[in-house]
N, C-alpha and C positions, 0 to 999 in steps of 0.2 A: 344662494339668493334667494330670499321671499319678498312678492311683491305683493302690494295692496292696492286697488283702483280708488281714485278717488271717489266715484260712485259708492261705494261700499260706507265710506263716511258720511257720504250724503243719507244714503238710506239708513243707515244706525240713526243720524238726526232726526230724519224725518218722525221713523219708528218710534222713538223718544216723546217725539213731540208731542203725537197722537196718543202718546200710552199706551202701545203695544210692545214696548221694551223699558226693563229698568234697568240700570246700568248702576257699581258705589258711585261712580261719579260722572258729572257733567259729559254729554259726548264725546270734547276737545279733549278734556284730562283724560278722559278713557283711552281714548287711539293715542295720545301723545306717551301714555305709559307705555300699551301696547307693541307700540313701535319699537320704545326704548327698549323693553324686556324683552321682546323676538328679536329684537332688529330687522325688522320690516322697511322695507323702502317706500314709497311712494312712487307709483307708475305712472309717467306721464300722459295726458291726455290731449295726446295732438291731433294737430288738422288729419292726419292719415289716417289717424283712428276715427273720428269723426267719419270721414266718405267712408270709410270700407263699412260702419254701422249703418250709414246714410243707405247703402248698395247692397246690404246682406238681404236675402227673403224673410219673410216674418213669420216663419216655424214660432216664432218669440213674438208675442205682441207688447213683450215691455221695452221699449225702447233703453234703458238705462241700462236691460241686461244684453242687449245688442252690443251695447259702447263694452262691457267688458270682453264679449266672444269678439269681437274685433281687436282690443289691444292682445286676445291669445292668441290672435292668428296672427297677425303681424311680428309679435313678438316670440312664439313658439311656445309658450305656456302652458301647463295644465292648471287648471281650476280645479278649486276645491268649491265644490257645487253638490246639491241632491236633486238641483233642475234637470229632470229629465231632456230636457229639448238644448241643451248645450253642446250632444253629443251629434245632435242633427247637422253641426257645422261642421263636422271635423274635429272640434274640441277637445281634446283628452281632459278627461275629467277624474278628481278621486271624489269618492261620497264621505 
């Protein structure tokens, strides 16, 4: 099973709004298509994820990335990212 953090939806929407990312479809439609096409699931942002993210050391200055890191730590997930700070938290990554 492959999961997507809702934080990623927010980041894509934000980048499109700022003109930093161009998609063939509006972000909502693009994500719906990707979720269906690749059989992805949205990972919930639970209270535990929020508390864990708030407790993490600030090796990574981006709070939304710390939410993704907390989700990975709690769920034991591997994260697809090129960000070099994620492993500082003990998160396994794929680049």
